[in-house]
Each structure stands twice: as C-alpha cells, then as structure tokens.
C-alpha positions in Angstrom: -124.6 136.0 53.3 -126.3 139.1 54.6 -127.8 142.2 53.0 -127.7 145.7 54.3 -127.7 149.3 53.1 -124.5 150.3 51.3 -122.3 152.4 53.6 -121.7 154.8 50.7 -125.1 154.1 49.1 -124.8 156.7 46.3 -123.5 155.0 43.2 -121.9 158.2 41.8 -119.6 158.2 44.9 -118.2 154.7 44.6 -116.4 152.5 42.1 -119.4 152.4 39.8 -118.6 155.9 38.6 -115.1 154.8 37.5 -116.2 151.6 35.8 -118.7 150.8 33.1 -121.2 153.2 34.6 -119.1 156.2 33.9 -121.2 157.0 30.9 -124.5 157.3 32.9 -126.2 160.6 33.5 -126.7 161.8 37.1 -130.4 160.8 36.8 -129.5 157.3 35.6 -127.0 157.0 38.5 -129.8 157.9 40.9 -131.9 155.2 39.3 -129.0 152.8 39.9 -128.8 153.8 43.5 -132.5 153.1 44.0 -132.4 149.7 42.3 -129.5 147.9 43.9 -128.9 145.9 47.0 -125.8 145.7 49.1 -124.5 142.4 50.5 -121.8 140.9 52.6 -120.3 137.4 52.1 -117.9 135.7 54.5 -114.9 133.9 53.3 -116.0 130.6 51.8 -119.6 131.7 51.2 -121.2 131.3 47.8 -122.2 134.5 46.1 -123.8 132.9 43.1 -124.2 129.2 42.3 -123.7 127.5 38.9 -127.0 126.9 37.1 -128.9 129.3 39.4 -131.0 132.1 37.8 -129.2 135.4 37.0 -131.2 138.1 38.8 -128.8 141.0 38.5 -125.3 142.4 37.9 -122.8 141.7 40.7 -120.3 144.5 41.4 -117.5 143.5 43.8 -116.6 146.4 46.1 -114.3 144.7 48.6 -112.5 141.4 48.8 -111.7 138.6 46.4 -113.8 135.9 44.8 -113.1 132.8 42.8 -115.0 131.7 39.7 -115.3 127.9 39.6 -117.0 125.5 37.2 -118.0 122.0 38.1 -117.3 119.7 35.1 -119.6 116.8 34.0 -117.3 114.4 35.9 -117.9 116.4 39.1 -114.5 118.0 39.3 -114.4 121.6 40.3 -112.0 123.9 38.4 -111.1 127.5 39.2 -111.4 129.6 36.0 -110.7 133.0 37.3 -110.3 135.4 40.3 -112.4 138.5 40.7 -110.9 141.6 42.4 -112.4 144.8 43.8 -114.3 147.0 41.3 -114.9 144.0 39.1 -118.2 143.0 37.6 -118.5 139.3 38.3 -120.5 137.1 36.0 -120.4 139.3 32.9 -119.6 136.4 30.6 -122.9 134.7 31.4 -125.1 137.8 31.7 -126.4 137.9 28.1 -125.7 134.4 26.9 -127.7 132.5 29.5 -130.5 132.9 32.0 -128.4 130.9 34.5 -124.9 131.4 35.9 -122.4 129.2 34.1 -120.1 129.0 37.1 -120.0 129.5 40.9 -118.8 132.7 42.5 -117.3 132.0 45.9 -115.7 134.5 48.3 -112.1 133.7 49.1 -111.9 136.8 51.4 -114.7 138.6 53.3 -116.5 140.4 50.5 -118.8 143.4 50.0 -120.8 143.6 46.8 -123.7 145.3 45.1 -126.3 143.5 43.0 -127.9 145.7 40.4 -131.4 144.9 39.1 -131.1 143.1 35.7 -134.0 144.8 34.1 -132.7 148.2 35.0 -129.4 147.5 33.2 -131.2 146.2 30.1 -133.2 149.5 30.1 -130.0 151.5 30.4 -128.5 149.6 27.5 -131.6 150.5 25.4 -131.6 154.2 26.3 -127.8 155.0 26.5 -125.7 154.0 23.6 -122.4 155.1 25.2 -123.2 153.0 28.2 -124.0 150.0 26.0 -120.7 150.4 24.1 -118.7 150.7 27.3 -120.4 147.5 28.7 -119.6 145.6 25.6 -115.9 146.7 25.8 -115.8 145.5 29.4 -117.2 142.1 28.5 -114.7 141.8 25.7 -111.8 142.8 28.1 -112.9 140.1 30.6 -113.1 137.5 27.9 -109.7 138.5 26.5 -108.1 138.5 29.9 -109.5 135.1 30.8 -108.5 133.5 27.5 -105.1 135.2 27.6 -104.3 134.0 31.1 -105.3 130.5 30.2 -103.1 130.5 27.1 -100.2 132.0 29.1 -100.4 129.3 31.6 -100.7 126.5 29.1 -97.5 127.7 27.3 -95.5 127.6 30.6 -93.7 124.7 32.3 -94.7 123.9 35.9 -92.2 126.3 37.5 -93.4 129.1 35.3 -97.0 128.5 36.1 -96.4 128.7 39.9 -94.3 131.8 39.4 -97.1 133.3 37.3 -99.6 132.9 40.1 -97.3 134.3 42.8 -96.5 137.3 40.6 -100.2 137.8 39.8 -101.2 138.0 43.5 -98.2 140.1 44.4 -98.2 142.5 41.5 -101.8 142.7 40.4 -104.0 141.9 43.5 -102.1 143.0 46.6 -99.4 145.2 44.9 -96.9 144.1 47.5 -94.0 141.7 47.8 -95.5 140.3 51.0 -99.1 139.1 51.2 -101.3 136.4 52.6 -102.2 133.9 49.8 -106.0 133.7 49.8 -106.2 130.3 48.1 -105.0 126.9 49.1 -102.3 124.8 47.4 -105.1 122.6 46.0 -106.9 125.7 44.6 -103.6 126.9 43.1 -103.3 123.5 41.4 -106.9 123.8 40.1 -106.2 127.3 38.8 -103.1 126.4 36.9 -104.0 122.8 36.0 -101.3 121.0 38.0 -101.1 118.3 40.6 -101.1 119.5 44.2 -97.9 117.6 44.9 -96.1 119.6 42.1 -97.4 122.9 43.5 -96.1 122.0 46.9 -92.7 120.8 45.5 -92.1 123.9 43.4 -93.0 126.3 46.3 -90.5 124.4 48.4 -87.9 124.8 45.6 -88.5 128.5 45.4 -88.1 128.8 49.2 -84.9 126.7 49.1 -83.5 128.9 46.4 -84.4 132.0 48.4 -86.8 133.3 45.8 -89.7 133.5 48.3 -90.2 133.1 52.0 -93.3 131.2 53.3 -94.7 131.4 56.8 -98.1 129.7 56.9 -100.2 131.4 54.3 -97.9 134.4 54.1 -95.6 134.7 51.1 -92.8 137.2 50.7 -91.2 137.6 47.3 -87.5 137.9 48.2 -86.0 137.9 44.6 -88.7 139.5 42.3 -86.3 139.6 39.3 -85.6 135.9 39.5 -89.3 135.1 40.0 -90.2 137.3 37.0 -87.6 135.5 34.9 -89.0 132.1 35.9 -92.5 133.3 35.1 -91.4 134.3 31.6 -89.1 131.4 30.8 -89.8 128.6 33.3 
C-alpha cells in the first residue's frame, strides 16, 4: 500500500462534493483537503484490518473492495462490497475504536483517508453535515441488511443470479464484465458451498443465460436471469 498526493487534491472537485460532504462550506472543504491522505492499494492488499484502530474515514475513489469478517471459528465471510464514491467502514466508525471487519482491495484501488478528529469537529459545528452523515450510515445499514435478507429468501439459483445481476447492473453497468471475486468468494458472499456455485454457473452457461470465458462473464439473456433472480 502506498501513499501519495491526490491527483485531484481539492476535495471540492472530487466525489466528496457529491457525497456526505455536500453540506460543507468552502472553508470546511479546504480544511478537509488539508487533513486527508491519498493512498493506493493493489488487488489483494488489505486497506484496513479487523480489530485495528480506526484512525480516519476511508473514502474509496477508484476500484472495488470487499468487507470481510473473521468469525470466532476462524472462518472468513464476505459481508459486503464497496464501490467507488463509497465511505468504507461507516458502520464501525462511531460504535467502536477498532474496525469490526477487514477491508481488502479486490481491484487496484485509490482512496482517501480523512482525519477522524476533523470529521468529529465538522459534526459538532455543522448540523446539516451531521444529519447527512447519519442518513448515509442508515442507508449503508439498510442496504447491507436488505441484501442479506434478499439472499436468504432466495433458492440457490436465485442467489447466484442475484450476484451476477448485482455486478452487471450496479457495479459495472454492463452485460459483459470481468468478475472481480473468485467462485469461493461468491460462495462466502451468498452463503453457499463452492461446488453449488460452480454447478449453477455451469447450468446458466448450458442454458445460454450467460457466457463464461475465464473471469469474464457476459449476460446473454438478461430477462431470464432477472426472472431467476426474483423467483429462483
């Protein structure tokens, strides 16, 4: 993991302005610019480690990261995927001094880390910002719980279809994309056995719903895949 100056190092000119920091004044945005660091993480690198001290707010500018939690039995489970312009780790930021999960790059990532004490000061002095941040935390929690419930209500085929649709429609916005996580990681994310994930992907390919070439997936029949996602 490396640190450097942000290529567009003025917060008012990047995704900060369109996210929870939209309520900040120009002076406060300048403070933000002066109190952040810019980092790179290669695919597979750990951005934050479970149980390590929280030192700042992590804002993902480029790339994808997975949130994983190691259970008491030592098993690692993916609990979410972070996409560009996401604040990563918001669910831990006020409830604990330490991260409750790992944040690991699944693509090459660029991210900013904003000083924790500065954000606490902004919360104290800017009520609109505090309200927007609370709304964002609530949205993240609702999305994570809603996704988990959606998956639990689906049969195995519906779960796999859900993940393919998620990456195609929400992450890459394309019917053809390179899947950034392995079959094992898909199984962790949707609480299935790896063998079942491999089998169902093969069934989808056999039925000409998707094409698979290495890590590249092409959705050939989006309507049928969507139907399986809803009813499978």
